[in-house]
N, C-alpha and C positions, 0 to 999 in steps of 0.2 A: 832647251825649251825657249820659245820666243818670249821677248820682253812683254810685260804687262802694259796696259794702257793707263797712264798716270792721270790723276784727277786733282791733285793739290797744286795750288799756286802759292808759293811761299815768298813773303816780302820781309826781308831782313829789317829788324827794328831794334837793333842793339847799339853797341858803342860806335859812335861816329855818325849815326843818322840824326836828322832833325825831325821833330814831331810833325812839322808841316809836310815834309817830303813823304813821310810814312803815311800820313792822313790822306794826301792826294793820291798816292799809289793805291792804297786800299780801296778808296772810293771809286777811282776810275776802273780798276780791274774787276771789282765786284759788279759794277754796272755792266761792263762789257762781257763778263764771263759767266754770270749767274744765269740759269741755275745749274749748268753742266760742270762747273769747276768750283772747288772749295777754295776761296781766297782767304788767307790768314797770315798774320805776322809770325815771325820765327826769331828765336834768340840765337846769339852766337853759340851758346852751350849746346843747343839742339843741332846746329849745323856741324859742330865739332864732334858730337857724340851720338846723336840719335840716328835711327835707320830711316832717313827721309828720302834718300835718293831714288829708290825704285818707284815711289808713288808720286814724285814731284814732276809736274808738267812744265813748270817754269819757276826759276829762282830769280828774284829781283833784288838788286842793290840800289836803294834810293839815294837821293842827294844828301849831302852832309859834309863830312870832312874825310879826306883820303888817309891821313896819317893814323887815325884811330882804327881804320880798317886794317892797315898794315899790322898794327900792334895786336889786333884780335885774330887775324887769319893767317899771317905769315907762317909758313911751314905746313902743319897738319891741315889747317882749314883750307888753304889754297889747294893742297893736294886733293882734298875731297871735292871741292868745287870743280877743279879741272877734270877729275875722273868722272864726275857726274856729267859734265858737258861732253867729254870725249866718248862716253858710252851712250850718247843719244839725248842728253838733256838740253834744255833751252835756258838762256841767261840773258837778262837785260840789266845794263848798268846805266843809271841816269846820273848825269852831271858828275858828282864825286865818284859814283860807281863807274863812270866812263874813264875818268883819270886812273882810278885804281886798277882797272882791267886792261890798261895799256902797258906796253913794254917800258915806256919812259913817261914820267909825269913831270911837267914843267909848269908850275903855277906861280905867277907873279915873281919871277926870279930876281927882279930888281927892287922888290919891295921888302925891306928887312923885316917888317912886321908880319907879312903874309907869305913869304917865299916858302914853297915846298917843291923840291927838286930831287929826283932819284929814280932808280929803276924799280920795276914792280914784278912780282913773281908770276902772276897769271898770264900776262902778255898775250891776252886774246887779240888785241890790236898790236901787230908786230912793229909798231912805230911809236911816235911821241904824241901825247895829248897835251896841247899847249894852251894856256889861258892866263887870265880870263880873256875870252874872245873880245869882250867889250869891257872897258875899264869901269871902275867905280865900286867894285865889290867890297862889302863889309860884312863880317860875320854877324849873325842875328840881326840883320837890318834889311830893309827893302830899298836902301839908297842906291844900290847898284842894279836894281831890277830893271829889266828892259822887256820890250815886246818886239824883237827883231823879226823880220820876215824870213821864214824858212821855206826854201824851195825844194819840193819833193821831186826827185829826179827819176827814180825807178822803183818798182815794187813787184815782187812775185816772179815766178819762173816764166821768162819770156813775155811778161805782161808789164806795161808801163802805165803809171798813173801820175801825170805831171800836173801839179797844182802848187799853190803857195798859201801860207797862212801865218798869222801873227801868233807867236808862241812865247810863253813865259821863259825868261832867262835871268839867271843871277849867278854869275861866276863860272859858268861852264867853259869848256875848252873847244878847240878845233883839232881835228885829227890830221896832223901834218903829213902832207904828201900822200894822203890815202889813195888818191887816184892813180898813183904810180905803183901801188902794191897789189894790183890785180893778179899777178902771178903767184901771190901768197894767199889768194882767196878773198881779198878784201873787196867789198862792194860799197860804194857810196850811195846811200839811200836819200840823203837830203843835204843841202848846203845852205850856209848863211847868205843872205842877199846884202850887198853893200860892202863898204870897207870895214875890215876888222882892225882891232887895236893891237894885234899880234901878228907875227908872220906865220901864215898857214901853209907855206910852201906852195906847191902847185895845186891850188884849189882852196876851198873854204868848207871842207867837210864837217857838217854838224852832226850827222847820224850815219853810222856805218854798220855793215853786217859782215860776218865772217863765219864760214863753216869750220868747225873744229872737230875733227874726228867724225863721229856719227851725229854730233849735235850742232847747234847754231847759237851765235852770240850777236846781240845788238847793243851798241854803245852809243850814247848820246851826249852832246854838250848842253843843249837846251832841255826844257822840262815839258814835253808834250803831255805828260800825265797830269799836269796842274790844271785845275778847272777854274776858269775865270770867275764864275759866280761864287766860288768858295774862297776867293781872295778878299781880304778885308782892306778896303780903301783907307780906313783909318790908320793902318799901319805905316803909311807913307804920306808924303806931301802931295801937292797938286799934280806933279808930273806922274806920280805913281797911280793916281786916279785915272789918268789917261791910259797908262799901261794896262790897267785892269779892264777898262772899257774896250780897248783894242782886242784883248784876248777873248772877252765875252762875245764880241761880234763875230769871231771866227770859230766859235764853239763847234759847229757842225763839221768844219774841216779838221779841227783837232781830233775829234772822235774818229773821223774817217782815217786819219793818219795812224792813230793808235791801232785801229783794226787792221790796217795794212801791215804794221809791224808784227802784230800777232800772227797774221796769216803767213808772213815770211818765215816765222818759226814753226809753222804747221799747226797753229792753234786757231780754231775758228771761233770768232766772237759771236755772241747771241745776235739775233736779228733785231732785237729791240735794245734800247739803252735805258733800262728800267732800274730804279733804286731797289735795294734789297728789301725784302718784306719786313714788317714790323711784328713785334711780339703780340701774341693773342691771349685771350682768356684761356685758362686751364680748367677743364671740367672734371669733377669727381663723381663717379658713378659706381654702381654695384649691380651684380646679377639680380639681387633683391634690393630695390631702391631704398627700402626702409632701413637697410643696414648702413646707409650713408650717414643717417642721423646718429647712429650709435658710434660710428667712427669719429664724427665731429665731436661727440661728447668726450671721446678719448683724447682729443686734441686740446681740451680746455686748459690744461695746466701749462701749455706753451703759448697760449693766446694772450695778446695784449690789446687792451681797448684804448684807442687814441681818438678822442672826439667821437665822431660818428663811424669810425673805421675799426674793424676787427682785424688785427694783424698777427701773423706769425713771423717774428723777426729772428732769422736764423743766421748761421755763420756766413753763408754765401748769398742768400736771397731773402727778400721780404715778400711774404704772401699776404694779400688782402682778401680775407674770406668773405664771400658772398653767400648769405643764407636766405632761405625763403621767409617772407614776411607772412603775416596772418592771412593776407588775401591771395597768397600764392605767388606774388611777384617778387622780383629782386631789385634791391636798390644798391647802387655802387657809384662812388665818386671816381671817375676815370681820369681826373686831372693829373694825379701823380704818375699815372701810367703813360700819358700822352705828352706831357710837357717836354720831357727830355728828347722826344723823338720828332717833334714838330719843327725843330730848327733844321733848315736844309743843309747846314754844315755838319750835321751830327750823324753822318752815315756810319761812323765808327764809334758811336756812343758805347760806353761800358754797360752792356746789357745786364750785367750782374747787379748794377746799381738801380735798375728800373724795377719798381714794385710789380709783382705778378698777381693778377687776379685769379683767385681760386673759387670756382663756382660749384657749390655742393648741391647735387640733384638728389633730394631725399624722397621725392614723390613721383618720379618718372625718369625717363631718359631724355637727353638733349634732342631737340627737333632737327630735321635736316637743314633748316635755315640757320640754326646755331652752329652746327658742325657739318658743313656741306661736303667735306672731304672724308668724313668717317661716319659710317652708319652704325651707331651703337646697338640698335635693335638686331641688325644682321650679325654683328660680332657675338652678342650673347646667345643668339639662337644657334649659331654654329658651334659655339663653345659647349652648349648643352648637348648638341647632337654628337660631337666627337667624344665627349665624356661618357655618354650612354653606350657608345660602341666599345669603350675600353674595359678591360678586365682588371685594371689596376686601381679603379676607384679614385681617379684624380679629382680634387675638389677645391684646390686653392689658387693655382696659377691663373690669373685673369679674373678671379671672382670680383676683385675691386680694380677699378681702372681710373687712371688719370689720363686725360687726352688734351693736347693743345695743338691747334693748327700750325702755329709758328712759335717755337720755343728756343731757348739758348741750347740746351743739351739735356736730354732726359736723364742721362747718367749723372751729369753735374748737379742737376736740381734735386736729385735724391742723395747721391754720395756726399756732396759738399754741404748738406744741411742736416747735421746729425740729430738735432732735436726733432725735426719732422720725421726723419728716417726711423728713429727709435720707436715712434708711435704708429708707424704704418704696419698693416698686417702682412704676414708671410704670403708671398705670391702676388702682392699688388703689382700691377703692370702699368707703366707710364708710356703711352704711345704718342707719336707726333707725326704730322705730315711734313713739316719742314723744320730743320735745325739750323740755327745761325752759327753755332759754335760747337758742333759735334766733336766728341773726343775719340781719339784712336790711340793705339800703342805708340810710345815714344812721342814724337811731335806730329804724328799723322792726324789729319783732320778728315772725318768722314764726309764724303760728298752727300749732302742731305737735302736735295730739292724735292719738290712734289714728284711723286712717282716712286719714292722709296718707302719701304715698311721699316719704321724706326720704333724700337721699344726697349725699355729697361724693366727688369723684374727684380723685386726684392726677395731675397732668400735668407732665412736664419739657419745657419748650419752649425749644429751643436759641436762643441769641442770634442766630446767623446766619439763622434762620428769620424773624426779625422784619422783615427787609427786604421779603420777599414776603408773609409771613403775620403781620401785626402782632398782638401779643398782645391788644390791646384788643378785637379782633373775637371772641375766644373766648366772651365773654358773649353775643354775638348768635348765635354758632354753636350753643351749647348750648340756647338758647331755640328755635332752629329745629329742633334735634334732638328736643326734647321734643314739639313740635307734630307733626312728621313721624312720630315714634315712636308717638304716640297714634293717628294716622290709619292707620299701617301695622301696627298691633297684630295685626290679622287681617282677612281679607276681611269687608266690611260696616261697618267702623269709619271709612271714609274721610270720612264726612260729619259726624263729631263736630265741633261748632262751637267750636273753640279758636283763639285769636288771640294775637298778641304786642303788648304795650304797651311802647314804648321807655322806658328802655333794658333793663329786666331783669324784666318781669313777664309771667305767663301769664294770659290772660283767656278767659272763655267766655261765650257767650250765655246769659242767664238763662232757663231753661226754664219758670219760673213767671210770666214777664212777658209781657203781650200785645204790648208794644212791643219794639223791638230794643235791649234793655238788656244791658250786659255787666258781669260780676262777676269779681273776681280769684279764681283757683283755684290760683295758684302763684307762686313767686318764685325768682330766681336771684341768687347772690352769688359773684363770683370774687375770691379773695384771691391776691395775687402777692407773692413775694419773689424776690430775685436773688442768686445766688452761683455761682461756678465757671462763668461764661459760660452760665448757664441761668436761665430764669424757672421758679420752682417755683410752680405754680398749684394752688390748691384750688378746684375748681369745685363749688359747692353748689347743690342744687335741692330744692325742696319743692313737691309737687303733691297737691292734695286729690282722693283717689280715691273715698273712701266717706263722708266726713263731710258731712252735709246742711246744717248750720247753722254760722255765720250766712250763708254764701254758697251755693255749690252744689258738686257733686262730679261727677267723670267718670262715675260710674255713674248719676247722675240724668240726665246728658246722654245717655248710652247708652240709658236706658229711654225718654226722650223721642223719640230718633231711631228706635229699633227695639227694643221690649221683648223680642223673641225672641233678641237677641244675648246671648251669655254675659257675665256681669259681668267687668269688669277685675279681675285679680288683681295685687297689688303685685309679686310675684316675676316674673311674665311681663312686666309693663309695664317694670319696671326693666331686665330683660334686653334688651327691645326698644329702649329709649331708649339704653342703653349701646352696643349694637351700631351703632345709627344715628349716635350721636355720634362713635364711633371712625371709622366710614366717612367721615363728613364731615370730621373732623379730619385724617385722612390726605390727603384731597383738598385741604383747606385748606393743609396744609404744602407741597404740590406746586404749587398754582395760585393761592393767595391767596383773597381774598374775592369776586372778581368772579363766579365760577361760581354763587355762592349769592345774589347780590344780588336778582335778580328774584323768586326763590322767597321770600326774606325779605319783600319788599314785598307779595307776595300774601297773606302771613299777618299782616302788622301792621295796626294800627287807624288809622294816621295819614295816609295819602296824601291830600293836598288839604285836610287839616284846617286851619281858621283858628284862630290863637292870638293872644294879646296878649303882647308882650315888656314886662313891667312896668318892668324896670330900664333900659329904653331909651326912657323917656318914653311908655310905653303904645303903642308902635308896633304896628300890626297886621301880621300875617304869615301865610303859608301854608306848611305843612310839605311839603317836596318829597323828602326822603330823608336818607341819611347819607353823609358823605364817604368816599371809598375809601381815603384815606391814614390818617386817625386815628379814623375812626368817629364823627365829630362830627355832630350833628343839623343839617340844612340847612333854613333858614327864609327864604323870599323875602318881602321887604317889600311890603306893599300900601298903596295910598293910594286910599280910596274904591273898593275892589274891583279896582283896577288895579295891576299890577306896576310898581314903581319902578325895577327893575333892580338893587337892592341885595339882597345875600344875607347873612344872619347865620349863623354857625356856633357851636354851643353844646355844651359838654362835659357828659357825664352826671354827673360828679362835681363839677362846678362850678356847677350850677344845681339848683333844685328844680322839679318839674314837676307840674302838675295839669291834664293834657290834658282831663279830664272836666269842667273848668270853663272850658276854652279859654284857659288862662293858661300863660305860660312866664315864670319870673322867676329872675334870677340870685341865688344865695345871697349874703347879706351877709358 
């Protein structure tokens, strides 16, 4: 089966990196790649253990120190990174990342305090990275910072863009004799201008590209990801101030060069260079607005009054509650909400620390001006319509609604705030238009720009239900509800080609491909906690309805199926999925998983698929289903295409899966 289109850009932020390098990487790539890619930091533990590779479009090693990278990734980590690239991934190593990804590192060999010399495992550049190209480097200092001229030599397949610009530099290397390694696939993309303080061999290669297997690698000595306006002149002396000014003056060329680098790796940057969106107000509504006041009364025992503010201070977030005054208006001090975000250097502010405004609507619904991207009236009308068509009498899922145009994560804001979660009614749904830090399985981040239907629903699942209706199956049930909800949206939508990938992803046939190729259009994450003989579930879903890149959307699928069908709207689709989910959940509580089993298999991608169990000695197997007790994946062992009689059962949280490469491997 063809590989999926990846949407995550992962920037390593662990041992060896500097906070400044990570900050500039995150800022630059978020500006260049939003809204079509999710840019986030990643830990060493996640790179070593989590299933990040199949959904990663680009892995970045920022500047810092090379030796800690060796201590962290030598062996298993480097094997994973190399495998990722060779199987089609993209990799950028800035400065220390460039040294680390070369076959040989030579940094200040004659300086006893700074010298770092040795071979490196990744060897993406099959030669030596030697530095510092310009002397004066000091750790944790700008004394060695420079703004050398970088000459861009070539970019793109058969396309040249020759220009030069001033670029931030602090200790980076030169790729020795890179111009002589064309026979090994090395291409020099940019060179230093002027004399270097080290021997660069035949050339002054500052930035190189090399194709590795099916993937591509870019390594740099300078820092084209550093933004001049975010450099603090106060960190250095008068000469450093001139360095900053020179970099700021060439900002347009710096951005142009970064876009060229991304294009070289097959990643198209956004047309605009816009900052990421800021957090917005969260609106609390209900099908019967008067019920909102009753819910606010239930929250009184977790409310704190601080001056003129009414706050809910929870484990992860602080909410500032806005309530109607006697004249029907709302008063709210926005200072706490905006101060942390007004600093232009704060693009990677810790959004969990920013207070969230919670606006309670007890006498009506938000106007279109208040929530221009979500029509509450349309949602509740469709919810009532679908409920009246149902024989199961669904009455809870979606009755209460939280909605934010831009939030951190609907799942996080519910699951990580136990005081609030405990007081929320069963079936309350938190929807959003944009997520800044959406959560997925392992280290995966949901791509959550405008155009995605994002929601999380609160479910109380009683302990006694777990005997006939095991809580593990809820993730399968909601996936099934999403697929069935899409197909039952209205007459004519039954043929929308959406499928399920075990354990928790929604896939669709790629309408732009001539072959039967599938791409991811959605993800599911169920978080569970337990107290008072109940499982408190937060069921999170993200579905791409309108956004065309880098994967596909439901409306593209609709147009390919039948252009005359009306477009999906998020309000109506959310209502359809919630009613379908509640119908299924009620039946699941009565009868367990068995009534849904065959329907689930009709929609999933894996029946009869052959896979390799890497951690079991590369045993070959065939997927046959999931177990009825704990929802484990069942794989029958094969020996030369014949069944051996042995069956393996594998947990969704205990293994990483790449079905699209025919592999199943247990996490280390």
